[in-house]
C-alpha positions as CSV (number, residue, x, y, z in Angstrom):
1,X,-165.3,-3.8,-84.8
2,X,-165.7,-0.1,-85.3
3,X,-166.7,2.2,-82.5
4,X,-170.2,3.6,-82.5
5,X,-171.3,7.2,-81.9
6,X,-172.0,8.8,-78.6
7,X,-175.6,8.5,-77.5
8,X,-176.5,6.0,-80.3
9,X,-180.3,6.1,-79.8
10,X,-180.4,9.9,-79.8
11,X,-178.2,9.9,-83.0
12,X,-180.5,7.3,-84.6
13,X,-183.6,9.5,-83.8
14,X,-182.0,12.5,-85.6
15,X,-180.9,10.4,-88.6
16,X,-184.4,8.9,-88.9
17,X,-186.0,12.3,-88.7
18,X,-183.6,14.3,-90.9
19,X,-182.2,11.9,-93.5
20,X,-183.3,9.3,-96.0
21,X,-180.9,6.7,-94.9
22,X,-182.1,3.1,-94.7
23,X,-182.7,1.4,-91.4
24,X,-179.8,-0.9,-92.0
25,X,-177.4,2.0,-92.6
26,X,-178.6,3.8,-89.4
27,X,-178.5,0.5,-87.4
28,X,-175.0,-0.2,-88.7
29,X,-173.7,3.2,-87.8
30,X,-175.4,3.4,-84.4
31,X,-174.7,-0.2,-83.5
32,X,-178.4,-1.0,-83.1
33,X,-180.7,-3.7,-84.5
34,X,-182.6,-2.8,-87.6
35,X,-185.9,-3.6,-86.0
36,X,-185.0,-1.2,-83.2
37,X,-184.4,1.6,-85.7
38,X,-187.7,0.7,-87.4
39,X,-189.4,1.0,-83.9
40,X,-187.8,4.5,-83.6
41,X,-189.3,5.4,-87.0
42,X,-192.7,4.1,-85.9
43,X,-192.5,6.0,-82.6
44,X,-192.6,2.7,-80.5
45,X,-189.0,3.0,-79.4
46,X,-187.0,5.9,-77.8
47,X,-190.1,7.9,-77.2
48,X,-189.3,11.2,-75.6
49,X,-185.6,11.1,-76.6
50,X,-184.4,14.2,-78.3
51,X,-182.4,13.7,-81.5
52,X,-178.7,14.5,-81.4
53,X,-177.1,16.0,-84.5
54,X,-174.0,13.9,-85.3
55,X,-172.7,16.7,-87.6
56,X,-172.6,19.4,-85.0
57,X,-170.9,17.0,-82.6
58,X,-168.3,16.2,-85.2
59,X,-169.2,12.5,-85.5
60,X,-170.4,12.7,-89.1
61,X,-169.9,15.1,-92.1
62,X,-172.5,16.3,-94.5
63,X,-170.6,14.8,-97.4
64,X,-170.6,11.3,-95.7
65,X,-174.4,11.5,-95.2
66,X,-175.1,12.6,-98.8
67,X,-172.8,9.8,-100.1
68,X,-174.7,7.2,-98.0
69,X,-178.1,8.5,-99.2
70,X,-177.1,8.1,-102.8
71,X,-175.6,4.6,-102.3
72,X,-177.7,2.3,-100.0
73,X,-174.8,-0.1,-99.7
74,X,-172.4,2.5,-98.3
75,X,-171.5,2.2,-94.6
76,X,-171.3,5.4,-92.6
77,X,-168.0,6.1,-91.0
78,X,-167.2,8.2,-88.0
79,X,-165.4,11.4,-88.7
80,X,-161.9,11.7,-87.3
81,X,-161.7,13.9,-84.3
82,X,-159.9,17.1,-84.9
83,X,-158.9,17.4,-81.3
84,X,-155.9,15.1,-80.5
85,X,-155.7,14.0,-76.9
86,X,-152.2,13.7,-75.5
87,X,-151.1,10.1,-74.8
88,X,-151.3,9.2,-71.2
89,X,-148.0,8.3,-69.7
90,X,-147.8,5.1,-67.8
91,X,-147.5,5.9,-64.1
92,X,-144.8,3.9,-62.4
93,X,-146.3,1.6,-59.8
94,X,-145.5,2.9,-56.3
95,X,-144.7,1.0,-53.2
96,X,-147.1,-1.5,-51.8
97,X,-149.8,0.1,-49.7
98,X,-149.9,-1.2,-46.1
99,X,-153.0,-0.6,-44.0
100,X,-152.5,1.6,-40.9
101,X,-153.4,-1.2,-38.6
102,X,-150.6,-3.4,-40.0
103,X,-147.8,-0.8,-40.2
104,X,-146.5,-1.4,-36.7
105,X,-145.9,-5.1,-37.8
106,X,-143.6,-4.2,-40.6
107,X,-140.4,-4.3,-38.5
108,X,-141.3,-7.8,-37.2
109,X,-141.8,-8.9,-40.8
110,X,-138.5,-7.4,-41.9
111,X,-136.7,-9.2,-39.1
112,X,-138.3,-12.5,-40.2
113,X,-137.3,-12.0,-43.8
114,X,-133.7,-11.0,-42.8
115,X,-133.3,-14.2,-40.7
116,X,-135.1,-16.7,-42.9
117,X,-134.2,-15.4,-46.3
118,X,-130.9,-13.5,-46.1
119,X,-130.6,-13.8,-49.9
120,X,-133.4,-11.3,-50.4
121,X,-132.2,-7.8,-51.5
122,X,-133.5,-4.7,-49.8
123,X,-135.5,-3.8,-52.9
124,X,-137.3,-7.1,-52.7
125,X,-138.1,-6.7,-49.0
126,X,-139.4,-3.2,-49.8
127,X,-141.7,-4.6,-52.5
128,X,-143.0,-7.3,-50.1
129,X,-143.5,-5.3,-47.0
130,X,-143.9,-1.8,-48.3
131,X,-141.2,-0.3,-46.2
132,X,-138.1,1.9,-46.7
133,X,-134.4,1.0,-47.1
134,X,-133.6,3.0,-43.9
135,X,-135.9,0.8,-41.8
136,X,-134.5,-2.4,-43.3
137,X,-130.9,-1.2,-42.4
138,X,-132.0,-0.3,-38.9
139,X,-133.5,-3.8,-38.4
140,X,-130.4,-5.5,-39.8
141,X,-128.0,-3.5,-37.6
142,X,-130.3,-3.6,-34.5
143,X,-130.4,0.1,-34.3
144,X,-134.2,0.3,-34.7
145,X,-135.9,2.3,-31.9
146,X,-138.0,-0.7,-30.9
147,X,-135.3,-3.4,-31.6
148,X,-135.5,-4.8,-28.1
149,X,-139.2,-5.7,-28.5
150,X,-139.1,-7.0,-32.1
151,X,-139.9,-10.6,-32.8
152,X,-139.7,-12.2,-36.2
153,X,-143.1,-12.8,-37.7
154,X,-144.1,-14.2,-41.1
155,X,-145.3,-11.4,-43.4
156,X,-147.8,-13.7,-45.0
157,X,-149.4,-14.4,-41.6
158,X,-149.5,-10.7,-40.9
159,X,-151.2,-10.0,-44.2
160,X,-148.5,-7.8,-45.5
161,X,-148.0,-9.9,-48.7
162,X,-149.2,-13.0,-50.3
163,X,-147.5,-16.4,-50.3
164,X,-147.3,-16.2,-54.1
165,X,-145.4,-12.9,-54.0
166,X,-143.0,-14.2,-51.3
167,X,-142.3,-17.4,-53.2
168,X,-141.7,-15.4,-56.4
169,X,-139.1,-13.1,-54.7
170,X,-137.4,-16.0,-53.0
171,X,-137.0,-17.9,-56.3
172,X,-135.8,-14.8,-58.0
173,X,-133.2,-14.2,-55.4
174,X,-132.1,-17.8,-55.6
175,X,-131.5,-17.5,-59.3
176,X,-129.3,-14.4,-58.8
177,X,-127.3,-16.0,-56.0
178,X,-124.0,-17.6,-57.2
179,X,-123.7,-21.4,-57.0
180,X,-121.8,-22.6,-54.0
181,X,-120.2,-26.1,-54.2
182,X,-120.8,-28.4,-51.3
183,X,-118.0,-28.6,-48.8
184,X,-116.6,-31.6,-47.0
185,X,-117.6,-31.3,-43.3
186,X,-115.6,-34.3,-42.1
187,X,-116.0,-38.1,-42.1
188,X,-119.3,-39.8,-41.8
189,X,-120.3,-43.2,-40.5
190,X,-119.4,-46.2,-42.7
191,X,-122.3,-48.1,-44.2
192,X,-123.2,-51.5,-42.7
193,X,-122.1,-53.3,-45.9
194,X,-118.6,-51.9,-45.5
195,X,-118.2,-52.4,-41.7
196,X,-119.5,-56.0,-41.7
197,X,-117.6,-57.1,-44.8
198,X,-114.9,-59.7,-44.4
199,X,-111.4,-58.4,-44.0
200,X,-109.4,-58.2,-47.2
201,X,-105.6,-58.0,-47.7
202,X,-104.5,-54.5,-48.4
203,X,-102.1,-54.7,-51.4
204,X,-100.6,-51.3,-50.3
205,X,-99.9,-52.2,-46.7
206,X,-96.5,-51.6,-45.2
207,X,-94.6,-54.9,-45.5
208,X,-91.8,-53.8,-43.1
209,X,-93.9,-54.1,-40.1
210,X,-94.2,-57.5,-38.3
211,X,-97.4,-59.3,-38.9
212,X,-99.5,-60.1,-35.9
213,X,-99.3,-63.8,-34.8
214,X,-102.3,-65.7,-35.9
215,X,-103.9,-68.0,-33.4
216,X,-103.6,-71.7,-34.2
217,X,-106.8,-73.6,-34.8
218,X,-107.8,-75.5,-31.6
219,X,-108.9,-79.1,-32.0
220,X,-111.7,-79.7,-29.5
221,X,-111.4,-83.5,-29.5
222,X,-107.6,-83.4,-28.6
223,X,-108.3,-81.0,-25.8
224,X,-110.9,-83.3,-24.2
225,X,-108.7,-86.3,-24.7
226,X,-105.9,-84.6,-22.8
227,X,-108.3,-83.7,-20.0
228,X,-109.4,-87.3,-19.7
229,X,-105.8,-88.5,-19.6
230,X,-105.0,-86.1,-16.8
231,X,-108.0,-87.2,-14.9
232,X,-107.0,-90.9,-15.1
233,X,-103.5,-90.1,-13.9
234,X,-104.9,-88.3,-10.9
235,X,-107.1,-91.3,-10.1
236,X,-104.1,-93.7,-10.3
237,X,-102.1,-91.6,-7.9
238,X,-104.9,-91.6,-5.4
239,X,-105.2,-95.4,-5.5
240,X,-101.5,-95.9,-4.8
């Protein structure tokens, strides 16, 4: 969609009064409805608006108007501006702005980030909290002037950054961190299935060592029979 002229109604008033262009041509150029242009011609619309000459403002040329007057199907085109504006350079985004009422909480937030997310780089902490590298170094080394009174506080709770920004920086730092393999920290408890399983013969056991003597199976009936026999012998001795 092409761009319309400046002050479209004032331009339409001038074109209606000073040219023989059709309502459709004026409406198409000024980005108005044809009935609105007809209302301007009848004096029902834009009453009291002074016409604006698009030729003197450099929006149209005389040749373009004459060409459109001869050909009712011709669409008016805006004239190219002779003044070239310089391209605006993109301004690099500065550090995050921190309200004055929250600036005294930044060291506490830095201490929280250093303790809970040591993988974060100084540049990431600077983006989250809006601080300087010197302040971060002072908090790390406990050389900050108020280090004795600092207490770690979540920057999201303090309102210094959003949870989305914090999660993004943490995930970004985790990707840059080298992968560390899990280390063996010693033995652990055996599962119940292993500890309660029946003992099995170890095929790799040391055969040179003497095997522990196995207890013989005790016959309960023979034991009671022997006890009865002993009791009878005692009774016979008493009778004699």
